[in-house]
C-alpha positions as CSV (number, residue, x, y, z in Angstrom):
1,M,0.0,0.0,0.0
2,R,2.8,2.4,0.8
3,F,4.2,2.6,-2.8
4,I,0.7,3.1,-4.1
5,L,-0.1,5.8,-1.6
6,I,3.2,7.7,-2.3
7,F,2.4,8.1,-6.0
8,M,-1.1,9.3,-5.2
9,L,0.2,11.9,-2.8
10,L,2.3,14.0,-5.1
11,C,1.0,17.3,-4.0
12,F,3.3,19.1,-1.7
13,S,6.5,20.2,-3.5
14,V,5.6,23.9,-4.0
15,P,7.2,27.3,-4.4
16,V,10.5,27.6,-2.7
17,H,9.5,30.9,-1.1
18,A,6.1,29.9,0.1
19,A,5.7,29.7,3.9
20,S,2.9,27.1,3.7
21,F,0.7,25.5,1.1
22,N,-2.4,23.4,1.4
23,A,-3.6,21.0,-1.4
24,T,-6.5,18.7,-1.8
25,Y,-6.7,15.9,-4.4
26,G,-9.2,13.2,-5.4
27,I,-8.5,9.8,-6.8
28,Y,-10.9,8.3,-9.3
29,T,-11.3,4.9,-10.9
30,G,-14.1,4.0,-13.3
31,G,-15.4,7.5,-12.8
32,F,-15.9,7.0,-9.1
33,H,-14.3,9.2,-6.4
34,V,-12.7,6.6,-4.1
35,V,-9.9,8.4,-2.1
36,D,-9.4,11.9,-0.7
37,L,-6.0,13.4,-0.1
38,E,-5.1,16.4,1.9
39,G,-1.8,17.8,2.9
40,V,0.5,20.7,3.8
41,F,3.9,21.7,2.7
42,T,5.8,24.1,4.9
43,I,9.2,25.6,4.1
44,A,11.7,27.8,5.7
45,E,15.1,29.1,4.6
46,D,16.9,26.1,6.1
47,G,14.3,23.3,5.8
48,Y,11.0,21.8,4.8
49,S,8.2,19.6,6.1
50,M,5.4,17.6,4.4
51,T,2.3,16.2,6.0
52,M,-0.2,14.3,3.9
53,D,-3.4,12.5,4.9
54,A,-5.3,10.0,2.7
55,K,-8.5,8.0,3.3
56,T,-10.9,5.9,1.4
57,I,-14.4,7.4,1.0
58,G,-17.9,6.5,-0.1
59,L,-18.7,2.8,-0.7
60,L,-15.0,1.9,-0.8
61,G,-14.6,3.6,2.6
62,R,-17.4,1.5,4.1
63,L,-16.1,-1.8,2.5
64,A,-12.4,-1.0,3.0
65,P,-11.9,1.6,5.8
66,W,-8.3,2.6,5.4
67,A,-6.4,5.8,6.1
68,G,-2.7,6.8,5.9
69,V,-0.6,9.7,7.0
70,L,2.9,10.4,5.6
71,Q,5.3,12.9,7.2
72,T,8.8,14.1,6.2
73,T,11.0,16.8,7.6
74,G,14.3,17.8,6.0
75,L,17.0,20.4,5.4
76,Y,18.5,22.1,2.4
77,T,22.2,21.8,1.7
78,Q,24.2,24.9,0.7
79,D,23.4,24.3,-3.0
80,G,19.7,23.9,-2.2
81,T,19.4,20.1,-2.4
82,P,16.7,18.7,-0.1
83,I,18.0,16.1,2.4
84,P,15.7,14.2,4.9
85,Q,15.9,14.3,8.7
86,A,12.9,12.2,9.6
87,H,10.2,10.3,7.7
88,S,7.2,8.4,9.0
89,F,4.2,6.5,7.7
90,A,1.1,5.5,9.7
91,S,-1.5,3.2,8.3
92,T,-4.9,2.6,9.8
93,W,-7.0,-0.4,8.8
94,K,-10.3,-1.0,10.5
95,G,-9.2,1.1,13.5
96,K,-5.8,-0.6,14.0
97,V,-2.7,1.5,13.4
98,E,0.8,0.5,12.3
99,T,3.6,3.0,12.1
100,T,7.1,3.1,10.5
101,Q,9.6,5.8,11.4
102,F,12.9,6.5,9.6
103,T,15.7,8.7,11.1
104,Y,18.6,10.4,9.3
105,D,21.8,12.2,10.5
106,S,22.5,15.9,10.0
107,K,23.9,15.1,6.5
108,G,20.8,13.2,5.4
109,N,22.3,9.8,5.8
110,F,19.9,7.0,6.8
111,A,20.4,6.2,10.5
112,G,17.6,3.7,11.4
113,K,14.1,2.4,11.2
114,V,11.5,1.7,14.0
115,Y,8.3,-0.2,13.2
116,T,5.4,-0.3,15.7
117,D,2.8,-3.0,14.9
118,E,-1.0,-2.8,15.5
119,D,-0.6,-4.3,19.0
120,G,2.0,-1.6,20.0
121,N,5.0,-3.9,19.8
122,I,8.2,-2.1,18.7
123,H,10.6,-3.6,16.3
124,T,14.0,-2.2,15.3
125,D,15.8,-3.7,12.3
126,A,19.5,-3.6,11.5
127,H,20.0,-2.2,8.0
128,D,22.5,-2.9,5.3
129,E,24.5,0.3,4.8
130,T,25.4,-0.7,1.3
131,L,21.7,-0.4,0.5
132,S,21.0,2.8,2.4
133,D,24.2,4.7,1.5
134,G,23.4,7.9,-0.4
135,T,19.6,7.4,-0.4
136,V,16.6,9.6,0.6
137,D,13.0,8.9,1.4
138,M,10.4,8.9,-1.4
139,L,8.9,12.3,-0.6
140,T,12.3,14.0,-0.7
141,A,12.9,12.3,-4.1
142,L,9.6,13.7,-5.4
143,H,10.6,17.2,-4.1
144,R,13.9,16.9,-6.0
145,S,11.9,16.2,-9.2
146,L,9.8,19.3,-8.8
147,L,12.9,21.4,-8.1
148,A,14.3,20.0,-11.4
149,A,11.0,20.9,-13.1
150,K,11.3,24.5,-11.9
151,N,14.7,24.7,-13.6
152,G,13.5,23.4,-16.9
153,E,12.2,19.9,-16.9
154,C,11.3,17.2,-14.3
155,S,13.9,14.6,-15.3
156,A,15.8,13.2,-12.3
157,S,17.0,9.9,-11.0
158,V,17.1,9.7,-7.2
159,P,18.4,6.8,-5.1
160,S,15.9,5.8,-2.4
161,F,15.5,3.3,0.4
162,D,12.5,2.0,2.3
163,G,14.2,0.1,5.1
164,K,14.5,-3.2,3.1
165,R,14.9,-2.3,-0.5
166,R,17.1,0.1,-2.5
167,Y,15.7,1.6,-5.7
168,N,16.0,4.5,-8.1
169,M,13.1,6.8,-8.6
170,V,13.4,7.8,-12.2
171,F,11.5,10.8,-13.5
172,H,11.5,11.6,-17.2
173,S,10.1,14.6,-19.1
174,D,7.8,13.7,-22.0
175,G,7.4,17.3,-23.0
176,M,4.4,19.6,-22.7
177,G,0.7,18.6,-22.9
178,Q,-2.6,20.3,-22.4
179,I,-5.2,19.5,-19.7
180,R,-8.7,20.1,-20.9
181,E,-11.3,21.7,-18.7
182,N,-13.2,18.9,-16.9
183,R,-15.5,18.4,-13.9
184,Y,-12.8,16.6,-11.8
185,S,-10.1,19.2,-11.6
186,V,-9.7,22.9,-10.8
187,Y,-6.9,23.2,-13.3
188,H,-6.9,23.3,-17.1
189,G,-4.2,24.5,-19.3
190,P,-0.5,23.6,-20.3
191,A,1.4,21.1,-18.2
192,E,4.7,19.2,-18.3
193,I,4.2,15.4,-18.6
194,C,6.5,13.5,-16.4
195,T,6.8,9.7,-16.3
196,I,7.7,7.8,-13.2
197,E,9.5,4.5,-12.8
198,I,10.8,2.6,-9.8
199,E,14.1,0.7,-10.7
200,P,15.1,-1.9,-8.1
201,D,18.7,-1.7,-7.0
202,G,19.2,-4.3,-4.3
203,G,17.5,-5.6,-1.2
204,K,14.5,-7.9,-0.6
205,W,12.3,-7.6,-3.8
206,R,9.6,-10.2,-4.4
207,E,9.9,-12.4,-7.4
208,K,6.3,-11.7,-8.3
209,P,5.6,-8.0,-8.3
210,R,3.1,-6.7,-5.8
211,G,1.7,-3.3,-4.9
212,W,3.2,-0.4,-6.9
213,M,5.5,-2.7,-8.8
214,S,2.6,-4.7,-10.0
215,L,0.7,-1.6,-11.1
216,Q,3.9,-0.3,-12.8
217,E,4.2,-3.5,-14.8
218,Q,0.5,-3.4,-15.8
219,S,0.9,0.2,-16.9
220,K,4.0,-0.8,-19.1
221,G,1.8,-3.6,-20.6
222,E,-0.7,-1.0,-21.5
223,G,1.9,0.9,-23.4
224,Q,3.0,3.7,-21.0
225,L,4.6,4.3,-17.7
226,P,2.7,6.1,-14.8
227,R,2.4,9.8,-15.6
228,L,2.3,13.0,-13.7
229,W,1.3,16.4,-15.0
230,Y,3.2,19.4,-13.5
231,A,1.9,23.0,-14.0
232,K,2.4,26.4,-12.5
233,M,-0.7,27.7,-10.7
234,Q,-1.3,31.5,-10.6
235,G,1.1,33.2,-8.3
236,M,3.4,30.2,-7.9
237,E,7.1,30.2,-8.6
238,M,7.4,26.4,-9.0
239,P,5.1,23.9,-10.8
240,I,3.0,21.5,-8.7
241,P,1.4,18.1,-9.7
242,V,-2.1,18.8,-11.1
243,K,-2.9,15.3,-12.4
244,F,-1.7,11.7,-12.1
245,M,-2.6,8.7,-14.3
246,I,-1.8,5.0,-14.3
247,K,-3.3,2.4,-16.6
248,T,-3.9,-1.1,-15.0
249,N,-5.4,-4.4,-16.1
250,Y,-8.6,-3.2,-14.4
251,G,-8.9,0.2,-15.9
252,T,-7.4,3.7,-15.5
253,M,-6.7,5.3,-12.2
254,L,-6.6,9.1,-12.1
255,M,-5.7,11.8,-9.5
256,H,-6.9,15.4,-10.0
257,L,-6.2,18.6,-8.1
258,R,-9.5,19.7,-6.6
């Protein structure tokens, strides 16, 4: 669920000089609104923080009552590169909560992981430094992509680590496109199209893809990688995600800025 959630929550890398920005997104499949996303990106001269909250709604919310909260705090290096200091993910399923917390040192190096299960038991796992060396969390990777988009195009390849697996988050610009006016989104107009791909680079990967990796393979089978649309909203210095699309064996999943 975590990989899927991350790519549905691409809403918080915003203008570098903004003090705080709120965004709301809706996820749709088969024309039905199934998930709501809300979040805040806050930035200061020396650091940033992201908080994002997702939950299933409507019929899906009654059948599969799930909610997730992602949080990341980080610093900027002298050249403006974002590096994480802490990252956490809390997942609630039918009232039971599981949390995962990552910590980093002052230079943004991965320092450790703590997992708390639904019964409150705390688990700490030793990590392989050859897997974590030089990596960041997924939200910081997304932030780096939007910083690249601000400077011309979204293309970036960012080494990342989730506590067990190392991978590259690869963003590639597919040029400019046009989002037509529609009933789902508050934005219509020009937008940069950016494909996203997770490239495994070590660690414990399943032989049969699951979660995000399964959806990514399905999307490839449909002829295209998952796609983000970046656009500059009025008064904003940096583009933000305004649309996300992934094609699966069961239909197309869309996310729109609301």
